[in-house]
C-alpha positions as CSV (number, residue, x, y, z in Angstrom):
1,X,1.7,28.6,-18.6
2,X,5.2,30.0,-18.5
3,X,6.9,28.2,-21.4
4,X,10.3,29.3,-20.3
5,X,9.9,27.0,-17.3
6,X,8.5,24.1,-19.2
7,X,11.7,22.5,-20.5
8,X,12.3,18.9,-21.1
9,X,14.3,18.5,-17.8
10,X,11.2,19.3,-15.8
11,X,9.2,16.4,-17.2
12,X,8.6,13.1,-15.3
13,X,11.5,10.7,-15.0
14,X,12.0,7.9,-17.4
15,X,9.7,5.0,-16.7
16,X,6.4,6.9,-16.6
17,X,3.4,6.2,-18.7
18,X,2.8,7.3,-22.2
19,X,0.2,10.0,-23.1
20,X,-2.7,8.8,-25.2
21,X,-6.4,8.1,-24.9
22,X,-7.6,4.8,-23.4
23,X,-8.8,3.8,-26.8
24,X,-5.5,4.2,-28.4
25,X,-4.8,2.3,-31.6
26,X,-3.5,-1.2,-30.7
27,X,-2.2,-2.3,-34.0
28,X,-3.6,-4.6,-36.7
29,X,-5.2,-7.4,-34.6
30,X,-5.9,-5.5,-31.4
31,X,-7.3,-2.4,-33.2
32,X,-10.5,-4.3,-34.0
33,X,-11.0,-5.5,-30.5
34,X,-10.3,-9.1,-31.5
35,X,-7.2,-9.4,-29.3
36,X,-8.9,-7.9,-26.3
37,X,-11.9,-10.2,-26.8
38,X,-9.8,-13.3,-27.0
39,X,-7.8,-12.2,-24.0
40,X,-11.0,-11.8,-21.8
41,X,-12.2,-15.2,-23.0
42,X,-8.8,-16.6,-22.1
43,X,-8.7,-15.2,-18.6
44,X,-12.2,-16.6,-17.9
45,X,-11.0,-19.9,-19.3
46,X,-7.9,-20.2,-17.3
47,X,-9.8,-19.3,-14.1
48,X,-12.2,-22.1,-14.8
49,X,-9.4,-24.6,-15.5
50,X,-7.6,-23.6,-12.3
51,X,-10.9,-24.1,-10.4
52,X,-11.4,-27.6,-11.8
53,X,-7.9,-28.8,-10.8
54,X,-8.0,-27.1,-7.4
55,X,-4.6,-25.7,-8.0
56,X,-3.3,-23.6,-5.0
57,X,-3.0,-20.0,-5.9
58,X,-4.4,-20.8,-9.4
59,X,-5.0,-17.4,-10.8
60,X,-1.5,-16.1,-10.0
61,X,0.1,-19.3,-11.5
62,X,-2.1,-19.6,-14.5
63,X,-3.3,-16.1,-15.5
64,X,-0.9,-13.5,-14.1
65,X,2.0,-14.4,-16.4
66,X,0.0,-14.0,-19.6
67,X,-1.5,-10.9,-18.2
68,X,2.0,-9.4,-17.6
69,X,2.9,-10.3,-21.2
70,X,-0.3,-8.7,-22.4
71,X,0.5,-5.5,-20.6
72,X,3.8,-5.3,-22.5
73,X,1.9,-5.5,-25.8
74,X,-0.9,-3.0,-24.9
75,X,1.5,-0.5,-23.5
76,X,3.6,-0.7,-26.6
77,X,0.5,0.0,-28.7
78,X,-0.3,3.0,-26.5
79,X,3.3,4.2,-26.8
80,X,3.1,4.0,-30.6
81,X,-0.1,6.0,-30.7
82,X,1.6,8.8,-28.8
83,X,4.6,8.7,-31.1
84,X,2.2,9.0,-34.0
85,X,1.0,12.3,-32.5
86,X,4.5,13.6,-32.2
87,X,5.5,12.5,-35.7
88,X,2.3,13.2,-37.5
89,X,0.9,16.2,-35.7
90,X,4.1,18.1,-34.7
91,X,6.9,17.0,-36.9
92,X,4.5,16.7,-39.9
93,X,3.2,20.2,-39.4
94,X,4.0,22.3,-42.5
95,X,3.7,25.6,-40.5
96,X,6.1,24.4,-37.8
97,X,8.5,23.0,-40.3
98,X,8.5,26.3,-42.2
99,X,9.5,28.3,-39.1
100,X,12.3,25.9,-38.1
101,X,15.7,25.6,-39.7
102,X,16.8,22.1,-40.9
103,X,19.4,21.9,-38.0
104,X,16.9,23.0,-35.3
105,X,14.3,20.6,-36.6
106,X,16.9,17.7,-36.5
107,X,18.0,18.6,-33.0
108,X,14.4,19.0,-31.7
109,X,12.9,15.8,-33.1
110,X,16.1,13.8,-33.6
111,X,15.4,10.1,-34.7
112,X,11.8,10.1,-33.5
113,X,10.4,8.8,-36.9
114,X,13.0,5.9,-36.7
115,X,12.0,5.2,-33.1
116,X,8.3,5.0,-34.2
117,X,9.1,2.6,-37.1
118,X,11.2,0.4,-34.9
119,X,8.4,0.2,-32.3
120,X,5.8,-0.6,-35.0
121,X,7.8,-3.6,-36.3
122,X,8.2,-4.7,-32.7
123,X,4.5,-4.5,-32.0
124,X,3.7,-6.4,-35.2
125,X,5.8,-9.3,-34.1
126,X,4.3,-9.2,-30.6
127,X,0.7,-9.3,-32.0
128,X,1.5,-12.3,-34.1
129,X,2.5,-14.2,-31.0
130,X,-0.6,-13.2,-29.1
131,X,-2.9,-14.2,-31.9
132,X,-1.2,-17.6,-32.3
133,X,-1.9,-18.6,-28.7
134,X,-3.5,-16.2,-26.3
135,X,-2.7,-18.2,-23.1
136,X,0.8,-19.5,-23.9
137,X,2.3,-16.9,-26.2
138,X,5.9,-15.8,-25.7
139,X,7.2,-12.3,-25.9
140,X,10.7,-12.3,-24.3
141,X,12.4,-13.9,-27.4
142,X,10.8,-11.2,-29.5
143,X,12.1,-8.5,-27.2
144,X,15.6,-10.0,-27.4
145,X,15.5,-10.2,-31.2
146,X,14.6,-6.5,-31.3
147,X,17.2,-5.3,-28.9
148,X,19.8,-4.5,-31.6
149,X,17.2,-2.4,-33.4
150,X,16.3,-0.7,-30.1
151,X,20.0,0.2,-29.6
152,X,20.3,1.7,-33.1
153,X,17.5,4.2,-32.5
154,X,17.3,4.8,-28.8
155,X,20.9,5.4,-28.0
156,X,21.3,8.3,-30.5
157,X,17.9,9.7,-29.5
158,X,18.8,9.7,-25.8
159,X,22.3,11.0,-26.4
160,X,20.7,14.0,-28.3
161,X,18.9,15.0,-25.1
162,X,21.2,18.0,-24.3
163,X,20.8,19.5,-27.8
164,X,17.1,18.8,-27.7
165,X,16.6,20.7,-24.4
166,X,18.8,23.6,-25.4
167,X,17.1,23.9,-28.9
168,X,13.7,23.9,-27.4
169,X,14.5,26.7,-24.9
170,X,16.4,28.7,-27.5
171,X,13.5,28.5,-30.0
172,X,11.1,29.8,-27.3
173,X,13.3,32.8,-26.6
174,X,14.7,33.6,-30.0
175,X,12.2,32.4,-32.6
176,X,9.2,34.8,-32.4
177,X,6.9,32.5,-34.4
178,X,7.7,29.3,-32.6
179,X,5.7,29.8,-29.4
180,X,2.5,30.8,-31.2
181,X,2.6,27.9,-33.7
182,X,3.5,25.5,-30.9
183,X,0.6,26.7,-28.8
184,X,-1.9,26.2,-31.6
185,X,-0.7,22.7,-32.2
186,X,-0.8,21.8,-28.6
187,X,-4.4,23.0,-28.3
188,X,-5.5,20.3,-30.8
189,X,-7.7,17.6,-29.2
190,X,-5.3,14.9,-30.4
191,X,-2.7,16.2,-27.9
192,X,-5.1,15.8,-24.9
193,X,-3.7,19.1,-23.4
194,X,-0.2,17.7,-23.4
195,X,2.7,19.9,-24.5
196,X,5.2,18.9,-27.2
197,X,7.8,18.1,-24.5
198,X,5.6,15.4,-23.1
199,X,5.8,13.6,-26.4
200,X,9.5,14.2,-27.0
201,X,10.4,12.6,-23.6
202,X,8.5,9.3,-24.5
203,X,11.5,7.3,-25.8
204,X,13.4,8.1,-22.5
205,X,10.5,6.7,-20.5
206,X,9.7,3.8,-22.7
207,X,13.1,2.1,-22.8
208,X,13.2,2.0,-19.0
209,X,9.5,1.0,-18.8
210,X,10.2,-1.9,-21.2
211,X,12.9,-3.2,-18.9
212,X,10.5,-3.1,-16.0
213,X,7.8,-4.9,-17.9
214,X,10.2,-7.7,-18.9
215,X,11.4,-7.9,-15.3
216,X,7.8,-8.3,-14.2
217,X,7.4,-11.2,-16.6
218,X,10.7,-12.8,-15.4
219,X,9.5,-12.8,-11.8
220,X,6.4,-14.7,-12.8
221,X,8.1,-17.3,-15.0
222,X,8.7,-20.8,-13.8
223,X,12.2,-21.2,-12.4
224,X,14.6,-23.4,-14.3
225,X,12.5,-23.3,-17.5
226,X,13.5,-22.3,-21.0
227,X,11.1,-19.4,-20.7
228,X,13.0,-18.1,-17.6
229,X,16.3,-18.4,-19.5
230,X,14.9,-16.4,-22.4
231,X,13.3,-13.8,-20.1
232,X,16.6,-13.4,-18.2
233,X,18.5,-12.8,-21.5
234,X,15.9,-10.2,-22.6
235,X,16.0,-8.4,-19.3
236,X,19.8,-8.3,-19.2
237,X,19.9,-7.0,-22.8
238,X,17.5,-4.2,-21.9
239,X,19.4,-3.5,-18.7
240,X,22.6,-3.1,-20.6
241,X,20.9,-0.8,-23.1
242,X,19.5,1.4,-20.3
243,X,22.9,1.6,-18.7
244,X,24.5,2.5,-22.0
245,X,22.0,5.2,-22.6
246,X,22.6,6.7,-19.1
247,X,26.3,6.6,-19.6
248,X,26.0,8.2,-23.0
249,X,23.8,11.0,-21.7
250,X,26.3,11.6,-18.8
251,X,29.3,11.7,-21.2
252,X,27.5,14.2,-23.5
253,X,26.7,16.5,-20.5
254,X,30.3,16.3,-19.4
255,X,31.6,17.2,-22.8
256,X,29.1,20.1,-23.0
257,X,30.4,21.4,-19.7
258,X,34.0,21.4,-21.0
259,X,33.0,23.2,-24.2
260,X,31.2,25.8,-22.1
261,X,34.2,26.1,-19.8
262,X,36.7,26.4,-22.7
263,X,34.9,29.5,-24.0
264,X,35.3,31.2,-20.7
265,X,39.0,30.7,-19.9
266,X,42.2,31.6,-21.8
267,X,45.8,30.5,-21.4
268,X,48.7,32.4,-22.8
269,X,50.8,29.4,-23.2
270,X,50.1,26.1,-25.0
271,X,48.5,23.6,-22.7
272,X,46.9,20.2,-23.1
273,X,43.5,20.0,-24.9
274,X,40.8,20.9,-22.4
275,X,38.0,19.1,-24.2
276,X,38.4,15.3,-24.1
277,X,36.3,12.3,-23.3
278,X,38.8,11.4,-20.6
279,X,38.2,14.6,-18.7
280,X,35.2,16.1,-17.0
281,X,34.5,19.0,-14.7
282,X,34.7,17.8,-11.0
283,X,33.5,21.0,-9.3
284,X,32.4,24.5,-10.4
285,X,31.5,27.7,-8.6
286,X,32.7,31.1,-7.7
287,X,36.3,31.6,-6.5
288,X,36.0,32.4,-2.8
289,X,39.6,32.4,-1.6
290,X,43.1,32.5,-3.0
291,X,45.8,31.4,-0.6
292,X,49.4,30.1,-1.0
293,X,50.2,26.6,0.2
294,X,52.5,26.5,3.2
295,X,55.1,24.3,1.5
296,X,54.8,25.3,-2.1
297,X,54.8,28.6,-4.1
298,X,51.8,27.8,-6.3
299,X,48.5,29.3,-5.1
300,X,45.8,27.1,-3.8
301,X,42.4,27.8,-5.2
302,X,39.3,27.1,-3.1
303,X,36.0,26.8,-4.8
304,X,32.5,26.7,-3.4
305,X,30.9,23.2,-3.1
306,X,28.3,23.9,-5.8
Protein backbone atom coordinates (compact mmCIF):
# COMPACT_ATOMS: atom_id res chain seq x y z
CA UNK A 1 0.00 0.00 0.00
CA UNK A 2 1.02 3.63 -0.34
CA UNK A 3 2.18 4.55 3.17
CA UNK A 4 2.23 8.22 2.29
CA UNK A 5 -1.57 8.09 2.03
CA UNK A 6 -2.18 6.00 5.13
CA UNK A 7 -2.04 8.71 7.76
CA UNK A 8 -3.99 8.83 10.98
CA UNK A 9 -6.51 11.31 9.59
CA UNK A 10 -7.76 8.72 7.08
CA UNK A 11 -8.73 6.16 9.68
CA UNK A 12 -12.35 5.56 10.81
CA UNK A 13 -13.97 8.21 12.94
CA UNK A 14 -13.99 7.84 16.70
CA UNK A 15 -16.54 5.41 17.98
CA UNK A 16 -15.58 2.49 15.77
CA UNK A 17 -14.65 -0.97 16.98
CA UNK A 18 -11.29 -2.05 18.33
CA UNK A 19 -9.03 -4.40 16.41
CA UNK A 20 -8.42 -7.73 18.05
CA UNK A 21 -9.36 -11.37 17.62
CA UNK A 22 -12.73 -12.70 18.81
CA UNK A 23 -10.90 -14.62 21.49
CA UNK A 24 -9.21 -11.56 22.90
CA UNK A 25 -8.11 -11.67 26.50
CA UNK A 26 -10.98 -10.65 28.75
CA UNK A 27 -9.17 -10.10 32.01
CA UNK A 28 -8.75 -12.28 35.09
CA UNK A 29 -12.22 -13.73 35.48
CA UNK A 30 -13.43 -13.68 31.89
CA UNK A 31 -10.16 -15.01 30.48
CA UNK A 32 -10.90 -18.50 31.75
CA UNK A 33 -14.41 -18.46 30.33
CA UNK A 34 -15.94 -18.37 33.79
CA UNK A 35 -17.62 -15.01 33.26
CA UNK A 36 -19.00 -15.99 29.87
CA UNK A 37 -20.35 -19.27 31.21
CA UNK A 38 -22.06 -17.56 34.12
CA UNK A 39 -23.49 -14.98 31.73
CA UNK A 40 -25.01 -17.61 29.43
CA UNK A 41 -26.51 -19.38 32.44
CA UNK A 42 -27.86 -16.07 33.68
CA UNK A 43 -29.53 -15.27 30.37
CA UNK A 44 -31.26 -18.65 30.27
CA UNK A 45 -32.29 -18.18 33.88
CA UNK A 46 -33.80 -14.74 33.36
CA UNK A 47 -35.70 -15.99 30.30
CA UNK A 48 -37.15 -18.80 32.39
CA UNK A 49 -38.10 -16.43 35.23
CA UNK A 50 -39.77 -14.04 32.80
CA UNK A 51 -41.73 -16.92 31.28
CA UNK A 52 -42.96 -18.06 34.69
CA UNK A 53 -44.35 -14.65 35.68
CA UNK A 54 -45.76 -13.95 32.19
CA UNK A 55 -44.20 -10.48 32.17
CA UNK A 56 -45.03 -8.43 29.02
CA UNK A 57 -41.89 -7.97 26.94
CA UNK A 58 -39.93 -10.05 29.48
CA UNK A 59 -36.64 -10.48 27.72
CA UNK A 60 -36.21 -6.76 27.04
CA UNK A 61 -37.05 -5.85 30.63
CA UNK A 62 -35.15 -8.60 32.42
CA UNK A 63 -32.21 -9.46 30.17
CA UNK A 64 -31.37 -6.62 27.79
CA UNK A 65 -30.11 -4.30 30.55
CA UNK A 66 -27.51 -6.73 31.94
CA UNK A 67 -26.61 -7.62 28.37
CA UNK A 68 -25.88 -3.94 27.65
CA UNK A 69 -23.70 -3.81 30.76
CA UNK A 70 -21.91 -6.97 29.74
CA UNK A 71 -21.17 -5.46 26.33
CA UNK A 72 -19.37 -2.60 28.05
CA UNK A 73 -17.16 -5.07 29.92
CA UNK A 74 -16.32 -7.34 26.98
CA UNK A 75 -15.62 -4.42 24.65
CA UNK A 76 -13.27 -2.93 27.26
CA UNK A 77 -11.44 -6.26 27.41
CA UNK A 78 -11.08 -6.36 23.62
CA UNK A 79 -9.87 -2.76 23.64
CA UNK A 80 -7.19 -3.58 26.22
CA UNK A 81 -6.05 -6.54 24.14
CA UNK A 82 -5.50 -4.22 21.18
CA UNK A 83 -3.70 -1.66 23.36
CA UNK A 84 -1.42 -4.48 24.50
CA UNK A 85 -0.45 -5.08 20.88
CA UNK A 86 0.35 -1.39 20.41
CA UNK A 87 2.37 -1.15 23.62
CA UNK A 88 4.03 -4.56 23.62
CA UNK A 89 4.56 -5.24 19.93
CA UNK A 90 5.23 -1.76 18.53
CA UNK A 91 6.33 0.46 21.41
CA UNK A 92 8.22 -2.45 22.98
CA UNK A 93 10.11 -3.26 19.79
CA UNK A 94 13.84 -2.77 20.37
CA UNK A 95 14.46 -2.34 16.64
CA UNK A 96 11.81 0.36 16.29
CA UNK A 97 12.96 2.15 19.43
CA UNK A 98 16.55 2.14 18.18
CA UNK A 99 15.63 3.92 14.94
CA UNK A 100 13.45 6.57 16.65
CA UNK A 101 14.62 9.57 18.61
CA UNK A 102 13.27 10.06 22.11
CA UNK A 103 11.11 13.02 21.04
CA UNK A 104 9.71 11.23 17.98
CA UNK A 105 8.89 8.19 20.08
CA UNK A 106 7.07 10.37 22.61
CA UNK A 107 5.08 12.18 19.93
CA UNK A 108 4.22 8.96 18.09
CA UNK A 109 3.04 6.90 21.07
CA UNK A 110 2.27 9.67 23.55
CA UNK A 111 0.62 8.38 26.77
CA UNK A 112 -0.44 5.04 25.30
CA UNK A 113 1.05 2.95 28.18
CA UNK A 114 -0.78 5.14 30.71
CA UNK A 115 -4.02 4.74 28.75
CA UNK A 116 -3.56 0.96 28.86
CA UNK A 117 -2.86 0.91 32.62
CA UNK A 118 -5.91 3.07 33.32
CA UNK A 119 -8.14 0.79 31.25
CA UNK A 120 -6.78 -2.31 32.98
CA UNK A 121 -7.71 -0.93 36.40
CA UNK A 122 -11.13 0.02 35.04
CA UNK A 123 -11.71 -3.50 33.68
CA UNK A 124 -10.61 -5.10 36.95
CA UNK A 125 -13.27 -3.15 38.86
CA UNK A 126 -15.90 -4.00 36.25
CA UNK A 127 -15.10 -7.72 36.46
CA UNK A 128 -15.44 -7.69 40.24
CA UNK A 129 -18.96 -6.33 39.87
CA UNK A 130 -19.85 -8.93 37.26
CA UNK A 131 -18.58 -11.83 39.35
CA UNK A 132 -20.48 -10.61 42.42
CA UNK A 133 -23.91 -10.80 40.73
CA UNK A 134 -24.17 -11.64 37.04
CA UNK A 135 -27.80 -10.47 36.71
CA UNK A 136 -27.89 -7.38 38.91
CA UNK A 137 -24.35 -6.06 38.68
CA UNK A 138 -23.83 -2.31 38.30
CA UNK A 139 -21.26 -0.60 36.10
CA UNK A 140 -22.20 3.08 35.83
CA UNK A 141 -20.91 3.96 39.30
CA UNK A 142 -17.61 2.31 38.33
CA UNK A 143 -17.52 4.39 35.14
CA UNK A 144 -18.17 7.57 37.12
CA UNK A 145 -15.44 6.74 39.64
CA UNK A 146 -12.91 6.27 36.83
CA UNK A 147 -13.81 9.42 34.86
CA UNK A 148 -11.11 11.56 36.58
CA UNK A 149 -8.50 8.96 35.61
CA UNK A 150 -9.88 8.87 32.06
CA UNK A 151 -9.46 12.62 31.82
CA UNK A 152 -5.84 12.49 33.02
CA UNK A 153 -4.80 10.15 30.21
CA UNK A 154 -7.26 10.63 27.37
CA UNK A 155 -7.17 14.43 27.20
CA UNK A 156 -3.37 14.67 26.71
CA UNK A 157 -3.39 11.74 24.28
CA UNK A 158 -6.14 13.21 22.12
CA UNK A 159 -4.58 16.69 22.25
CA UNK A 160 -1.34 15.20 20.93
CA UNK A 161 -3.11 14.07 17.74
CA UNK A 162 -1.63 16.78 15.51
CA UNK A 163 1.94 15.97 16.58
CA UNK A 164 1.21 12.26 16.23
CA UNK A 165 -0.03 12.56 12.66
CA UNK A 166 2.79 14.88 11.60
CA UNK A 167 5.45 12.71 13.25
CA UNK A 168 4.14 9.57 11.55
CA UNK A 169 4.16 11.16 8.08
CA UNK A 170 7.58 12.75 8.62
CA UNK A 171 9.13 9.47 9.74
CA UNK A 172 7.82 7.74 6.62
CA UNK A 173 9.41 10.39 4.41
CA UNK A 174 12.61 11.27 6.26
CA UNK A 175 13.64 8.20 8.27
CA UNK A 176 14.86 5.57 5.77
CA UNK A 177 14.73 2.72 8.30
CA UNK A 178 11.28 3.45 9.70
CA UNK A 179 9.07 2.17 6.82
CA UNK A 180 10.88 -1.17 6.58
CA UNK A 181 10.89 -1.85 10.32
CA UNK A 182 7.24 -0.84 10.58
CA UNK A 183 6.28 -3.10 7.68
CA UNK A 184 7.91 -6.11 9.33
CA UNK A 185 6.15 -5.42 12.62
CA UNK A 186 2.78 -5.01 10.91
CA UNK A 187 3.21 -8.36 9.14
CA UNK A 188 3.16 -10.17 12.48
CA UNK A 189 0.05 -12.35 13.03
CA UNK A 190 -0.63 -10.51 16.28
CA UNK A 191 -1.54 -7.41 14.23
CA UNK A 192 -4.12 -9.27 12.11
CA UNK A 193 -3.01 -7.28 9.04
CA UNK A 194 -3.78 -3.98 10.75
CA UNK A 195 -1.32 -1.06 10.47
CA UNK A 196 0.17 0.78 13.41
CA UNK A 197 -2.17 3.71 12.79
CA UNK A 198 -5.18 1.48 13.50
CA UNK A 199 -3.85 0.91 17.01
CA UNK A 200 -2.80 4.51 17.64
CA UNK A 201 -6.33 5.73 16.87
CA UNK A 202 -7.95 3.39 19.43
CA UNK A 203 -8.15 5.84 22.37
CA UNK A 204 -9.93 8.37 20.14
CA UNK A 205 -12.50 5.73 19.26
CA UNK A 206 -12.86 4.26 22.72
CA UNK A 207 -13.76 7.35 24.71
CA UNK A 208 -16.62 8.06 22.28
CA UNK A 209 -17.70 4.42 22.22
CA UNK A 210 -17.73 4.29 26.01
CA UNK A 211 -20.12 7.24 26.10
CA UNK A 212 -22.41 5.45 23.64
CA UNK A 213 -22.36 2.24 25.69
CA UNK A 214 -23.31 4.08 28.87
CA UNK A 215 -26.07 5.89 26.97
CA UNK A 216 -27.38 2.50 25.85
CA UNK A 217 -27.47 1.35 29.48
CA UNK A 218 -29.22 4.57 30.53
CA UNK A 219 -31.99 4.04 27.96
CA UNK A 220 -32.72 0.60 29.42
CA UNK A 221 -32.64 1.60 33.08
CA UNK A 222 -35.89 2.01 35.03
CA UNK A 223 -36.99 5.64 35.14
CA UNK A 224 -36.83 7.35 38.51
CA UNK A 225 -34.53 4.72 40.00
CA UNK A 226 -31.18 5.23 41.70
CA UNK A 227 -29.59 3.30 38.86
CA UNK A 228 -30.96 5.81 36.36
CA UNK A 229 -29.54 8.68 38.40
CA UNK A 230 -26.11 7.04 38.49
CA UNK A 231 -26.23 6.19 34.77
CA UNK A 232 -27.16 9.80 33.99
CA UNK A 233 -24.21 11.10 36.00
CA UNK A 234 -21.82 8.70 34.28
CA UNK A 235 -23.16 9.60 30.83
CA UNK A 236 -22.90 13.34 31.51
CA UNK A 237 -19.34 12.96 32.82
CA UNK A 238 -18.29 11.08 29.68
CA UNK A 239 -20.14 13.53 27.45
CA UNK A 240 -18.28 16.41 29.09
CA UNK A 241 -14.96 14.60 28.63
CA UNK A 242 -15.64 13.96 24.93
CA UNK A 243 -16.56 17.62 24.42
CA UNK A 244 -13.40 18.70 26.23
CA UNK A 245 -11.29 16.40 24.07
CA UNK A 246 -12.86 17.76 20.89
CA UNK A 247 -12.33 21.34 22.03
CA UNK A 248 -8.71 20.61 22.92
CA UNK A 249 -8.03 19.07 19.51
CA UNK A 250 -9.63 22.04 17.77
CA UNK A 251 -7.64 24.51 19.87
CA UNK A 252 -4.40 22.70 19.10
CA UNK A 253 -5.14 22.70 15.37
CA UNK A 254 -5.86 26.43 15.46
CA UNK A 255 -2.59 27.12 17.25
CA UNK A 256 -0.73 25.00 14.70
CA UNK A 257 -2.26 27.02 11.87
CA UNK A 258 -1.11 30.27 13.47
CA UNK A 259 2.40 28.92 14.00
CA UNK A 260 2.54 27.89 10.35
CA UNK A 261 1.20 31.30 9.28
CA UNK A 262 3.67 33.22 11.45
CA UNK A 263 6.55 31.56 9.62
CA UNK A 264 5.24 32.79 6.27
CA UNK A 265 4.55 36.47 6.95
CA UNK A 266 6.77 39.30 8.11
CA UNK A 267 5.89 42.77 9.40
CA UNK A 268 8.41 45.60 9.44
CA UNK A 269 6.84 47.28 12.43
CA UNK A 270 6.01 45.85 15.84
CA UNK A 271 2.51 44.40 15.95
CA UNK A 272 0.41 42.39 18.38
CA UNK A 273 1.45 38.76 19.00
CA UNK A 274 0.04 36.63 16.20
CA UNK A 275 0.03 33.35 18.12
CA UNK A 276 -2.57 33.39 20.88
CA UNK A 277 -5.26 31.05 22.17
CA UNK A 278 -7.71 33.92 21.69
CA UNK A 279 -7.02 34.05 17.93
CA UNK A 280 -7.53 31.62 15.10
CA UNK A 281 -7.40 31.60 11.34
CA UNK A 282 -10.85 32.35 9.92
CA UNK A 283 -10.07 31.88 6.22
CA UNK A 284 -7.08 30.98 4.11
CA UNK A 285 -6.36 30.79 0.42
CA UNK A 286 -4.70 32.57 -2.46
CA UNK A 287 -5.10 36.33 -2.87
CA UNK A 288 -7.32 36.78 -5.92
CA UNK A 289 -8.01 40.51 -5.91
CA UNK A 290 -6.68 43.71 -4.34
CA UNK A 291 -9.07 46.64 -4.59
CA UNK A 292 -9.42 49.90 -2.61
CA UNK A 293 -12.56 50.49 -0.60
CA UNK A 294 -14.74 53.33 -1.93
CA UNK A 295 -14.80 55.31 1.31
CA UNK A 296 -11.41 54.49 2.80
CA UNK A 297 -7.78 54.51 1.64
CA UNK A 298 -6.79 51.07 2.99
CA UNK A 299 -6.90 48.25 0.48
CA UNK A 300 -9.52 45.55 0.67
CA UNK A 301 -8.19 42.02 0.42
CA UNK A 302 -10.39 39.37 -1.13
CA UNK A 303 -9.55 35.76 -0.49
CA UNK A 304 -10.88 32.60 -2.00
CA UNK A 305 -13.44 30.68 0.06
CA UNK A 306 -11.17 27.72 0.74
